[in-house]
PDB file of N, CA, C and O in Angstrom:
ATOM      1  N   UNK A   1     195.883 129.175 146.552  1.00  0.00           N
ATOM      2  CA  UNK A   1     195.398 128.365 147.662  1.00  0.00           C
ATOM      3  C   UNK A   1     196.474 127.349 148.059  1.00  0.00           C
ATOM      4  O   UNK A   1     197.078 126.704 147.202  1.00  0.00           O
ATOM      5  N   UNK A   2     196.699 127.220 149.341  1.00  0.00           N
ATOM      6  CA  UNK A   2     197.712 126.299 149.843  1.00  0.00           C
ATOM      7  C   UNK A   2     197.317 124.841 149.577  1.00  0.00           C
ATOM      8  O   UNK A   2     196.137 124.499 149.494  1.00  0.00           O
ATOM      9  N   UNK A   3     198.333 124.009 149.448  1.00  0.00           N
ATOM     10  CA  UNK A   3     198.136 122.590 149.141  1.00  0.00           C
ATOM     11  C   UNK A   3     198.684 121.755 150.291  1.00  0.00           C
ATOM     12  O   UNK A   3     199.892 121.732 150.527  1.00  0.00           O
ATOM     13  N   UNK A   4     197.791 121.066 151.009  1.00  0.00           N
ATOM     14  CA  UNK A   4     198.257 120.305 152.173  1.00  0.00           C
ATOM     15  C   UNK A   4     199.173 119.142 151.801  1.00  0.00           C
ATOM     16  O   UNK A   4     199.895 118.636 152.660  1.00  0.00           O
ATOM     17  N   UNK A   5     199.160 118.709 150.550  1.00  0.00           N
ATOM     18  CA  UNK A   5     200.089 117.649 150.142  1.00  0.00           C
ATOM     19  C   UNK A   5     201.501 118.203 149.936  1.00  0.00           C
ATOM     20  O   UNK A   5     202.450 117.440 149.756  1.00  0.00           O
ATOM     21  N   UNK A   6     201.636 119.544 149.962  1.00  0.00           N
ATOM     22  CA  UNK A   6     202.945 120.180 149.771  1.00  0.00           C
ATOM     23  C   UNK A   6     203.374 120.959 151.013  1.00  0.00           C
ATOM     24  O   UNK A   6     204.240 121.830 150.927  1.00  0.00           O
ATOM     25  N   UNK A   7     202.780 120.654 152.165  1.00  0.00           N
ATOM     26  CA  UNK A   7     203.125 121.408 153.371  1.00  0.00           C
ATOM     27  C   UNK A   7     204.479 120.965 153.924  1.00  0.00           C
ATOM     28  O   UNK A   7     204.901 119.823 153.745  1.00  0.00           O
ATOM     29  N   UNK A   8     205.142 121.894 154.593  1.00  0.00           N
ATOM     30  CA  UNK A   8     206.447 121.611 155.187  1.00  0.00           C
ATOM     31  C   UNK A   8     206.285 120.668 156.373  1.00  0.00           C
ATOM     32  O   UNK A   8     205.313 120.761 157.123  1.00  0.00           O
ATOM     33  N   UNK A   9     207.242 119.762 156.537  1.00  0.00           N
ATOM     34  CA  UNK A   9     207.192 118.794 157.641  1.00  0.00           C
ATOM     35  C   UNK A   9     207.315 119.466 159.002  1.00  0.00           C
ATOM     36  O   UNK A   9     206.878 118.907 160.008  1.00  0.00           O
ATOM     37  N   UNK A  10     207.899 120.651 159.046  1.00  0.00           N
ATOM     38  CA  UNK A  10     208.068 121.361 160.312  1.00  0.00           C
ATOM     39  C   UNK A  10     206.761 121.864 160.898  1.00  0.00           C
ATOM     40  O   UNK A  10     206.700 122.134 162.098  1.00  0.00           O
ATOM     41  N   UNK A  11     205.716 121.999 160.099  1.00  0.00           N
ATOM     42  CA  UNK A  11     204.426 122.446 160.621  1.00  0.00           C
ATOM     43  C   UNK A  11     203.960 121.495 161.716  1.00  0.00           C
ATOM     44  O   UNK A  11     204.018 120.275 161.560  1.00  0.00           O
ATOM     45  N   UNK A  12     203.498 122.067 162.826  1.00  0.00           N
ATOM     46  CA  UNK A  12     202.900 121.217 163.850  1.00  0.00           C
ATOM     47  C   UNK A  12     201.558 120.707 163.330  1.00  0.00           C
ATOM     48  O   UNK A  12     200.925 121.356 162.498  1.00  0.00           O
ATOM     49  N   UNK A  13     201.142 119.587 163.803  1.00  0.00           N
ATOM     50  CA  UNK A  13     199.883 118.991 163.374  1.00  0.00           C
ATOM     51  C   UNK A  13     198.710 119.894 163.755  1.00  0.00           C
ATOM     52  O   UNK A  13     198.658 120.433 164.861  1.00  0.00           O
ATOM     53  N   UNK A  14     197.790 120.046 162.837  1.00  0.00           N
ATOM     54  CA  UNK A  14     196.600 120.844 163.102  1.00  0.00           C
ATOM     55  C   UNK A  14     196.048 121.465 161.843  1.00  0.00           C
ATOM     56  O   UNK A  14     196.480 121.151 160.734  1.00  0.00           O
ATOM     57  N   UNK A  15     195.114 122.324 162.022  1.00  0.00           N
ATOM     58  CA  UNK A  15     194.377 122.929 160.920  1.00  0.00           C
ATOM     59  C   UNK A  15     195.234 123.831 160.041  1.00  0.00           C
ATOM     60  O   UNK A  15     195.147 123.758 158.816  1.00  0.00           O
ATOM     61  N   UNK A  16     196.058 124.676 160.646  1.00  0.00           N
ATOM     62  CA  UNK A  16     196.889 125.616 159.883  1.00  0.00           C
ATOM     63  C   UNK A  16     198.204 124.974 159.472  1.00  0.00           C
ATOM     64  O   UNK A  16     198.757 124.148 160.199  1.00  0.00           O
ATOM     65  N   UNK A  17     198.703 125.362 158.290  1.00  0.00           N
ATOM     66  CA  UNK A  17     199.996 124.893 157.796  1.00  0.00           C
ATOM     67  C   UNK A  17     200.516 125.866 156.750  1.00  0.00           C
ATOM     68  O   UNK A  17     199.767 126.687 156.220  1.00  0.00           O
ATOM     69  N   UNK A  18     201.818 125.764 156.459  1.00  0.00           N
ATOM     70  CA  UNK A  18     202.447 126.529 155.378  1.00  0.00           C
ATOM     71  C   UNK A  18     202.961 125.514 154.363  1.00  0.00           C
ATOM     72  O   UNK A  18     203.551 124.500 154.734  1.00  0.00           O
ATOM     73  N   UNK A  19     202.731 125.797 153.067  1.00  0.00           N
ATOM     74  CA  UNK A  19     203.191 124.866 152.038  1.00  0.00           C
ATOM     75  C   UNK A  19     204.437 125.396 151.329  1.00  0.00           C
ATOM     76  O   UNK A  19     204.979 126.438 151.698  1.00  0.00           O
ATOM     77  N   UNK A  20     204.878 124.667 150.315  1.00  0.00           N
ATOM     78  CA  UNK A  20     206.149 124.966 149.656  1.00  0.00           C
ATOM     79  C   UNK A  20     206.100 126.173 148.714  1.00  0.00           C
ATOM     80  O   UNK A  20     207.083 126.455 148.029  1.00  0.00           O
ATOM     81  N   UNK A  21     204.978 126.884 148.672  1.00  0.00           N
ATOM     82  CA  UNK A  21     204.896 128.112 147.883  1.00  0.00           C
ATOM     83  C   UNK A  21     205.386 129.332 148.658  1.00  0.00           C
ATOM     84  O   UNK A  21     205.466 130.427 148.102  1.00  0.00           O
ATOM     85  N   UNK A  22     205.714 129.151 149.938  1.00  0.00           N
ATOM     86  CA  UNK A  22     206.166 130.244 150.797  1.00  0.00           C
ATOM     87  C   UNK A  22     207.419 130.902 150.207  1.00  0.00           C
ATOM     88  O   UNK A  22     208.346 130.221 149.769  1.00  0.00           O
ATOM     89  N   UNK A  23     207.425 132.244 150.207  1.00  0.00           N
ATOM     90  CA  UNK A  23     208.564 133.001 149.680  1.00  0.00           C
ATOM     91  C   UNK A  23     209.353 133.690 150.790  1.00  0.00           C
ATOM     92  O   UNK A  23     210.165 134.572 150.512  1.00  0.00           O
ATOM     93  N   UNK A  24     209.126 133.302 152.028  1.00  0.00           N
ATOM     94  CA  UNK A  24     209.864 133.826 153.191  1.00  0.00           C
ATOM     95  C   UNK A  24     209.749 135.345 153.319  1.00  0.00           C
ATOM     96  O   UNK A  24     210.735 136.020 153.614  1.00  0.00           O
ATOM     97  N   UNK A  25     208.564 135.876 153.099  1.00  0.00           N
ATOM     98  CA  UNK A  25     208.372 137.327 153.173  1.00  0.00           C
ATOM     99  C   UNK A  25     208.228 137.830 154.605  1.00  0.00           C
ATOM    100  O   UNK A  25     208.327 139.034 154.843  1.00  0.00           O
ATOM    101  N   UNK A  26     207.999 136.942 155.553  1.00  0.00           N
ATOM    102  CA  UNK A  26     207.854 137.275 156.977  1.00  0.00           C
ATOM    103  C   UNK A  26     206.493 137.855 157.358  1.00  0.00           C
ATOM    104  O   UNK A  26     206.290 138.198 158.523  1.00  0.00           O
ATOM    105  N   UNK A  27     205.562 137.976 156.425  1.00  0.00           N
ATOM    106  CA  UNK A  27     204.260 138.578 156.736  1.00  0.00           C
ATOM    107  C   UNK A  27     203.535 137.801 157.833  1.00  0.00           C
ATOM    108  O   UNK A  27     202.991 138.402 158.758  1.00  0.00           O
ATOM    109  N   UNK A  28     203.523 136.483 157.739  1.00  0.00           N
ATOM    110  CA  UNK A  28     202.809 135.678 158.736  1.00  0.00           C
ATOM    111  C   UNK A  28     203.468 135.776 160.106  1.00  0.00           C
ATOM    112  O   UNK A  28     202.786 135.808 161.130  1.00  0.00           O
ATOM    113  N   UNK A  29     204.790 135.825 160.119  1.00  0.00           N
ATOM    114  CA  UNK A  29     205.525 135.929 161.386  1.00  0.00           C
ATOM    115  C   UNK A  29     205.239 137.275 162.045  1.00  0.00           C
ATOM    116  O   UNK A  29     205.113 137.356 163.267  1.00  0.00           O
ATOM    117  N   UNK A  30     205.136 138.320 161.247  1.00  0.00           N
ATOM    118  CA  UNK A  30     204.835 139.646 161.791  1.00  0.00           C
ATOM    119  C   UNK A  30     203.391 139.728 162.277  1.00  0.00           C
ATOM    120  O   UNK A  30     203.122 140.394 163.277  1.00  0.00           O
ATOM    121  N   UNK A  31     202.463 139.070 161.599  1.00  0.00           N
ATOM    122  CA  UNK A  31     201.044 139.089 161.984  1.00  0.00           C
ATOM    123  C   UNK A  31     200.753 138.193 163.196  1.00  0.00           C
ATOM    124  O   UNK A  31     199.950 138.547 164.059  1.00  0.00           O
ATOM    125  N   UNK A  32     201.409 137.043 163.250  1.00  0.00           N
ATOM    126  CA  UNK A  32     201.105 136.055 164.304  1.00  0.00           C
ATOM    127  C   UNK A  32     202.390 135.377 164.780  1.00  0.00           C
ATOM    128  O   UNK A  32     202.594 134.191 164.521  1.00  0.00           O
ATOM    129  N   UNK A  33     203.252 136.113 165.470  1.00  0.00           N
ATOM    130  CA  UNK A  33     204.551 135.566 165.881  1.00  0.00           C
ATOM    131  C   UNK A  33     204.474 134.396 166.862  1.00  0.00           C
ATOM    132  O   UNK A  33     205.434 133.635 166.993  1.00  0.00           O
ATOM    133  N   UNK A  34     203.356 134.248 167.543  1.00  0.00           N
ATOM    134  CA  UNK A  34     203.205 133.116 168.465  1.00  0.00           C
ATOM    135  C   UNK A  34     202.889 131.813 167.745  1.00  0.00           C
ATOM    136  O   UNK A  34     202.958 130.735 168.336  1.00  0.00           O
ATOM    137  N   UNK A  35     202.538 131.919 166.448  1.00  0.00           N
ATOM    138  CA  UNK A  35     202.092 130.744 165.713  1.00  0.00           C
ATOM    139  C   UNK A  35     202.927 130.413 164.476  1.00  0.00           C
ATOM    140  O   UNK A  35     202.955 129.265 164.033  1.00  0.00           O
ATOM    141  N   UNK A  36     203.596 131.403 163.926  1.00  0.00           N
ATOM    142  CA  UNK A  36     204.410 131.198 162.724  1.00  0.00           C
ATOM    143  C   UNK A  36     205.862 131.541 163.018  1.00  0.00           C
ATOM    144  O   UNK A  36     206.156 132.477 163.761  1.00  0.00           O
ATOM    145  N   UNK A  37     206.754 130.775 162.427  1.00  0.00           N
ATOM    146  CA  UNK A  37     208.184 130.999 162.608  1.00  0.00           C
ATOM    147  C   UNK A  37     208.883 130.811 161.270  1.00  0.00           C
ATOM    148  O   UNK A  37     208.416 130.058 160.416  1.00  0.00           O
ATOM    149  N   UNK A  38     210.002 131.500 161.095  1.00  0.00           N
ATOM    150  CA  UNK A  38     210.765 131.404 159.856  1.00  0.00           C
ATOM    151  C   UNK A  38     211.894 130.386 160.019  1.00  0.00           C
ATOM    152  O   UNK A  38     212.617 130.393 161.016  1.00  0.00           O
ATOM    153  N   UNK A  39     212.029 129.526 159.037  1.00  0.00           N
ATOM    154  CA  UNK A  39     213.176 128.622 158.948  1.00  0.00           C
ATOM    155  C   UNK A  39     214.181 129.352 158.052  1.00  0.00           C
ATOM    156  O   UNK A  39     214.078 129.306 156.827  1.00  0.00           O
ATOM    157  N   UNK A  40     215.140 130.017 158.668  1.00  0.00           N
ATOM    158  CA  UNK A  40     216.084 130.831 157.912  1.00  0.00           C
ATOM    159  C   UNK A  40     217.021 130.003 157.047  1.00  0.00           C
ATOM    160  O   UNK A  40     217.468 130.464 155.997  1.00  0.00           O
ATOM    161  N   UNK A  41     217.319 128.789 157.477  1.00  0.00           N
ATOM    162  CA  UNK A  41     218.211 127.924 156.684  1.00  0.00           C
ATOM    163  C   UNK A  41     217.579 127.538 155.357  1.00  0.00           C
ATOM    164  O   UNK A  41     218.234 127.583 154.316  1.00  0.00           O
ATOM    165  N   UNK A  42     216.303 127.158 155.391  1.00  0.00           N
ATOM    166  CA  UNK A  42     215.616 126.695 154.183  1.00  0.00           C
ATOM    167  C   UNK A  42     214.810 127.795 153.491  1.00  0.00           C
ATOM    168  O   UNK A  42     214.338 127.603 152.371  1.00  0.00           O
ATOM    169  N   UNK A  43     214.651 128.941 154.149  1.00  0.00           N
ATOM    170  CA  UNK A  43     213.964 130.064 153.535  1.00  0.00           C
ATOM    171  C   UNK A  43     212.467 129.915 153.395  1.00  0.00           C
ATOM    172  O   UNK A  43     211.917 130.151 152.319  1.00  0.00           O
ATOM    173  N   UNK A  44     211.796 129.525 154.475  1.00  0.00           N
ATOM    174  CA  UNK A  44     210.327 129.435 154.466  1.00  0.00           C
ATOM    175  C   UNK A  44     209.791 129.507 155.882  1.00  0.00           C
ATOM    176  O   UNK A  44     210.509 129.248 156.849  1.00  0.00           O
ATOM    177  N   UNK A  45     208.531 129.859 155.989  1.00  0.00           N
ATOM    178  CA  UNK A  45     207.860 129.888 157.286  1.00  0.00           C
ATOM    179  C   UNK A  45     207.199 128.538 157.545  1.00  0.00           C
ATOM    180  O   UNK A  45     207.043 127.718 156.640  1.00  0.00           O
ATOM    181  N   UNK A  46     206.819 128.330 158.795  1.00  0.00           N
ATOM    182  CA  UNK A  46     206.067 127.132 159.177  1.00  0.00           C
ATOM    183  C   UNK A  46     205.237 127.453 160.408  1.00  0.00           C
ATOM    184  O   UNK A  46     205.492 128.437 161.102  1.00  0.00           O
ATOM    185  N   UNK A  47     204.248 126.618 160.673  1.00  0.00           N
ATOM    186  CA  UNK A  47     203.383 126.797 161.838  1.00  0.00           C
ATOM    187  C   UNK A  47     204.031 126.094 163.025  1.00  0.00           C
ATOM    188  O   UNK A  47     204.281 124.889 162.989  1.00  0.00           O
ATOM    189  N   UNK A  48     204.300 126.868 164.078  1.00  0.00           N
ATOM    190  CA  UNK A  48     204.944 126.303 165.256  1.00  0.00           C
ATOM    191  C   UNK A  48     203.952 125.985 166.375  1.00  0.00           C
ATOM    192  O   UNK A  48     204.277 125.243 167.302  1.00  0.00           O
ATOM    193  N   UNK A  49     202.741 126.546 166.288  1.00  0.00           N
ATOM    194  CA  UNK A  49     201.685 126.275 167.276  1.00  0.00           C
ATOM    195  C   UNK A  49     200.341 126.529 166.615  1.00  0.00           C
ATOM    196  O   UNK A  49     200.222 127.379 165.732  1.00  0.00           O
ATOM    197  N   UNK A  50     199.342 125.793 167.045  1.00  0.00           N
ATOM    198  CA  UNK A  50     197.982 125.940 166.514  1.00  0.00           C
ATOM    199  C   UNK A  50     197.149 126.794 167.475  1.00  0.00           C
ATOM    200  O   UNK A  50     197.348 126.731 168.688  1.00  0.00           O
ATOM    201  N   UNK A  51     196.231 127.579 166.947  1.00  0.00           N
ATOM    202  CA  UNK A  51     195.382 128.401 167.808  1.00  0.00           C
ATOM    203  C   UNK A  51     194.401 127.543 168.608  1.00  0.00           C
ATOM    204  O   UNK A  51     193.944 126.498 168.145  1.00  0.00           O
ATOM    205  N   UNK A  52     194.089 128.011 169.818  1.00  0.00           N
ATOM    206  CA  UNK A  52     193.145 127.273 170.664  1.00  0.00           C
ATOM    207  C   UNK A  52     192.002 128.139 171.177  1.00  0.00           C
ATOM    208  O   UNK A  52     191.052 127.628 171.769  1.00  0.00           O
ATOM    209  N   UNK A  53     192.090 129.448 170.953  1.00  0.00           N
ATOM    210  CA  UNK A  53     191.033 130.351 171.394  1.00  0.00           C
ATOM    211  C   UNK A  53     190.546 131.177 170.198  1.00  0.00           C
ATOM    212  O   UNK A  53     191.230 131.243 169.176  1.00  0.00           O
ATOM    213  N   UNK A  54     189.395 131.793 170.314  1.00  0.00           N
ATOM    214  CA  UNK A  54     188.916 132.645 169.218  1.00  0.00           C
ATOM    215  C   UNK A  54     189.892 133.786 168.878  1.00  0.00           C
ATOM    216  O   UNK A  54     190.070 134.109 167.704  1.00  0.00           O
ATOM    217  N   UNK A  55     190.514 134.387 169.876  1.00  0.00           N
ATOM    218  CA  UNK A  55     191.478 135.463 169.620  1.00  0.00           C
ATOM    219  C   UNK A  55     192.699 134.936 168.867  1.00  0.00           C
ATOM    220  O   UNK A  55     193.202 135.594 167.956  1.00  0.00           O
ATOM    221  N   UNK A  56     193.165 133.770 169.243  1.00  0.00           N
ATOM    222  CA  UNK A  56     194.308 133.163 168.549  1.00  0.00           C
ATOM    223  C   UNK A  56     193.930 132.787 167.121  1.00  0.00           C
ATOM    224  O   UNK A  56     194.730 132.943 166.198  1.00  0.00           O
ATOM    225  N   UNK A  57     192.727 132.301 166.949  1.00  0.00           N
ATOM    226  CA  UNK A  57     192.221 131.962 165.615  1.00  0.00           C
ATOM    227  C   UNK A  57     192.206 133.203 164.726  1.00  0.00           C
ATOM    228  O   UNK A  57     192.579 133.141 163.555  1.00  0.00           O
ATOM    229  N   UNK A  58     191.777 134.318 165.284  1.00  0.00           N
ATOM    230  CA  UNK A  58     191.741 135.577 164.543  1.00  0.00           C
ATOM    231  C   UNK A  58     193.157 136.014 164.139  1.00  0.00           C
ATOM    232  O   UNK A  58     193.370 136.510 163.032  1.00  0.00           O
ATOM    233  N   UNK A  59     194.104 135.827 165.039  1.00  0.00           N
ATOM    234  CA  UNK A  59     195.504 136.162 164.750  1.00  0.00           C
ATOM    235  C   UNK A  59     196.030 135.321 163.583  1.00  0.00           C
ATOM    236  O   UNK A  59     196.681 135.851 162.683  1.00  0.00           O
ATOM    237  N   UNK A  60     195.757 134.035 163.593  1.00  0.00           N
ATOM    238  CA  UNK A  60     196.207 133.153 162.513  1.00  0.00           C
ATOM    239  C   UNK A  60     195.496 133.473 161.204  1.00  0.00           C
ATOM    240  O   UNK A  60     196.103 133.405 160.135  1.00  0.00           O
ATOM    241  N   UNK A  61     194.237 133.816 161.279  1.00  0.00           N
ATOM    242  CA  UNK A  61     193.492 134.189 160.082  1.00  0.00           C
ATOM    243  C   UNK A  61     194.070 135.468 159.468  1.00  0.00           C
ATOM    244  O   UNK A  61     194.114 135.606 158.246  1.00  0.00           O
ATOM    245  N   UNK A  62     194.505 136.388 160.307  1.00  0.00           N
ATOM    246  CA  UNK A  62     195.148 137.611 159.817  1.00  0.00           C
ATOM    247  C   UNK A  62     196.441 137.282 159.091  1.00  0.00           C
ATOM    248  O   UNK A  62     196.757 137.888 158.067  1.00  0.00           O
ATOM    249  N   UNK A  63     197.183 136.328 159.616  1.00  0.00           N
ATOM    250  CA  UNK A  63     198.424 135.903 158.961  1.00  0.00           C
ATOM    251  C   UNK A  63     198.116 135.278 157.604  1.00  0.00           C
ATOM    252  O   UNK A  63     198.804 135.557 156.622  1.00  0.00           O
ATOM    253  N   UNK A  64     197.095 134.443 157.547  1.00  0.00           N
ATOM    254  CA  UNK A  64     196.691 133.815 156.287  1.00  0.00           C
ATOM    255  C   UNK A  64     196.337 134.892 155.253  1.00  0.00           C
ATOM    256  O   UNK A  64     196.754 134.810 154.098  1.00  0.00           O
ATOM    257  N   UNK A  65     195.582 135.881 155.670  1.00  0.00           N
ATOM    258  CA  UNK A  65     195.164 136.939 154.753  1.00  0.00           C
ATOM    259  C   UNK A  65     196.326 137.819 154.313  1.00  0.00           C
ATOM    260  O   UNK A  65     196.277 138.412 153.235  1.00  0.00           O
ATOM    261  N   UNK A  66     197.371 137.913 155.132  1.00  0.00           N
ATOM    262  CA  UNK A  66     198.530 138.743 154.805  1.00  0.00           C
ATOM    263  C   UNK A  66     199.499 138.043 153.840  1.00  0.00           C
ATOM    264  O   UNK A  66     200.360 138.693 153.249  1.00  0.00           O
ATOM    265  N   UNK A  67     199.361 136.747 153.684  1.00  0.00           N
ATOM    266  CA  UNK A  67     200.288 135.985 152.831  1.00  0.00           C
ATOM    267  C   UNK A  67     200.087 136.369 151.361  1.00  0.00           C
ATOM    268  O   UNK A  67     198.999 136.172 150.822  1.00  0.00           O
ATOM    269  N   UNK A  68     201.123 136.917 150.702  1.00  0.00           N
ATOM    270  CA  UNK A  68     200.964 137.369 149.329  1.00  0.00           C
ATOM    271  C   UNK A  68     200.891 136.241 148.287  1.00  0.00           C
ATOM    272  O   UNK A  68     200.476 136.475 147.151  1.00  0.00           O
ATOM    273  N   UNK A  69     201.289 135.032 148.668  1.00  0.00           N
ATOM    274  CA  UNK A  69     201.289 133.915 147.703  1.00  0.00           C
ATOM    275  C   UNK A  69     200.333 132.790 148.112  1.00  0.00           C
ATOM    276  O   UNK A  69     200.361 131.708 147.526  1.00  0.00           O
ATOM    277  N   UNK A  70     199.497 133.041 149.106  1.00  0.00           N
ATOM    278  CA  UNK A  70     198.504 132.063 149.589  1.00  0.00           C
ATOM    279  C   UNK A  70     199.142 130.726 149.955  1.00  0.00           C
ATOM    280  O   UNK A  70     198.636 129.664 149.593  1.00  0.00           O
ATOM    281  N   UNK A  71     200.257 130.794 150.677  1.00  0.00           N
ATOM    282  CA  UNK A  71     200.969 129.584 151.095  1.00  0.00           C
ATOM    283  C   UNK A  71     200.488 129.031 152.425  1.00  0.00           C
ATOM    284  O   UNK A  71     200.996 128.006 152.878  1.00  0.00           O
ATOM    285  N   UNK A  72     199.519 129.683 153.065  1.00  0.00           N
ATOM    286  CA  UNK A  72     198.982 129.228 154.344  1.00  0.00           C
ATOM    287  C   UNK A  72     197.629 128.584 154.102  1.00  0.00           C
ATOM    288  O   UNK A  72     196.756 129.165 153.457  1.00  0.00           O
ATOM    289  N   UNK A  73     197.465 127.376 154.626  1.00  0.00           N
ATOM    290  CA  UNK A  73     196.208 126.656 154.485  1.00  0.00           C
ATOM    291  C   UNK A  73     195.537 126.427 155.817  1.00  0.00           C
ATOM    292  O   UNK A  73     196.169 126.525 156.869  1.00  0.00           O
ATOM    293  N   UNK A  74     194.235 126.116 155.769  1.00  0.00           N
ATOM    294  CA  UNK A  74     193.461 125.843 156.982  1.00  0.00           C
ATOM    295  C   UNK A  74     192.757 124.499 156.916  1.00  0.00           C
ATOM    296  O   UNK A  74     191.856 124.228 157.709  1.00  0.00           O
ATOM    297  N   UNK A  75     193.164 123.656 155.972  1.00  0.00           N
ATOM    298  CA  UNK A  75     192.504 122.356 155.827  1.00  0.00           C
ATOM    299  C   UNK A  75     193.432 121.213 156.212  1.00  0.00           C
ATOM    300  O   UNK A  75     193.284 120.093 155.721  1.00  0.00           O
ATOM    301  N   UNK A  76     194.390 121.496 157.092  1.00  0.00           N
ATOM    302  CA  UNK A  76     195.321 120.458 157.548  1.00  0.00           C
ATOM    303  C   UNK A  76     194.707 119.591 158.608  1.00  0.00           C
ATOM    304  O   UNK A  76     193.553 119.779 158.994  1.00  0.00           O
ATOM    305  N   UNK A  77     195.494 118.627 159.086  1.00  0.00           N
ATOM    306  CA  UNK A  77     194.996 117.770 160.162  1.00  0.00           C
ATOM    307  C   UNK A  77     196.037 117.618 161.232  1.00  0.00           C
ATOM    308  O   UNK A  77     195.804 116.930 162.226  1.00  0.00           O
TER     309      UNK A  77
END
């Protein structure tokens, strides 16, 4: 389970975030490219936009479920 106290500063403010357990596997970026982006320099993903519609929410939820290390959280602010 992701830890909001360990989330990357690059995450935009909102419900979804990526924490420091990310292994840069690209799964979230492939599932939801409009919302997740890879920081290639530091080797981790981050949330670049928050969902605003039910379809976008479903896309982000798919990315969360695809994460092999549970580095994506939904309890951010």
